[in-house]
C-alpha positions in Angstrom: 4.3 2.1 -15.5 4.3 4.5 -12.5 6.0 3.8 -9.2 4.6 4.9 -5.8 6.7 7.8 -4.6 7.2 8.1 -0.9 9.7 11.1 -1.0 7.0 13.5 0.3 5.0 10.9 2.2 2.0 9.0 0.8 -1.4 10.2 -0.1 -4.0 7.8 -1.6 -5.4 10.8 -3.4 -2.3 11.0 -5.6 -3.0 7.5 -6.9 -6.9 7.3 -6.7 -7.3 6.7 -10.5 -5.0 3.7 -10.3 -6.1 2.1 -7.0 -9.5 0.7 -6.0 -10.5 1.1 -2.3 -11.6 -2.3 -1.0 -11.8 -1.5 2.8 -11.6 1.7 4.9 -11.8 1.5 8.7 -10.6 5.1 9.2 -7.0 4.4 10.3 -6.4 1.5 7.9 -7.2 1.0 4.2 -6.9 -1.9 1.8 -6.6 -1.1 -1.9 -6.3 -3.0 -5.2 -3.8 -2.1 -7.8 -5.7 -1.5 -11.0 -3.0 0.1 -13.2 0.2 -1.8 -12.6 1.6 0.7 -10.1 5.1 -0.4 -9.0 6.1 -1.0 -5.4 8.3 1.6 -3.7 10.4 -1.1 -2.1 11.2 -3.5 -5.0 9.9 -1.6 -8.1 7.7 -4.6 -9.2 4.0 -4.4 -9.8 1.9 -5.3 -6.7 -1.6 -6.7 -6.2 -2.8 -5.2 -3.0 -1.8 -2.3 -0.7 -2.6 -2.1 3.0 -2.0 1.4 4.5 -2.1 2.0 8.2 -1.8 5.3 10.2 -1.6 3.3 13.4 1.7 2.7 15.3 1.1 -1.1 15.2 -0.8 -3.5 13.0 -2.0 -7.1 13.5 -2.9 -9.6 10.8 -4.9 -12.7 11.5 -3.1 -14.6 8.7 0.1 -13.7 7.0 0.0 -13.0 3.3 0.5 -16.3 1.3 2.7 -14.6 -1.3 5.7 -12.3 -1.3 5.2 -8.9 0.3 7.2 -5.6 0.8 7.0 -3.1 3.6 7.5 0.7 3.2 7.0 3.5 5.6 6.7 7.2 5.7 6.8 9.4 8.8 3.0 8.9 9.2 2.1 5.6 7.5 3.0 2.0 7.2 2.5 0.4 3.8 2.3 -3.4 3.2 2.3 -4.4 -0.5 1.5 -8.0 -1.6 2.8 -9.4 -4.9 
């Protein structure tokens, strides 16, 4: 099982065979984990990944399950488990 590596930042293209794009608004993306990728924060498999290039993000409803946050210099990642 692979783990998302943030050492050099994060690029969706590095994981495109393992993630399915569900939504893309330009500055934010929501993806589904199709291949049991592990979370960069807790090292467990995650269900969904939200990636934002914005400085802030607002969610209408909080995730109803555990989640982790990770960030690079350019992106914020929210991973739900």
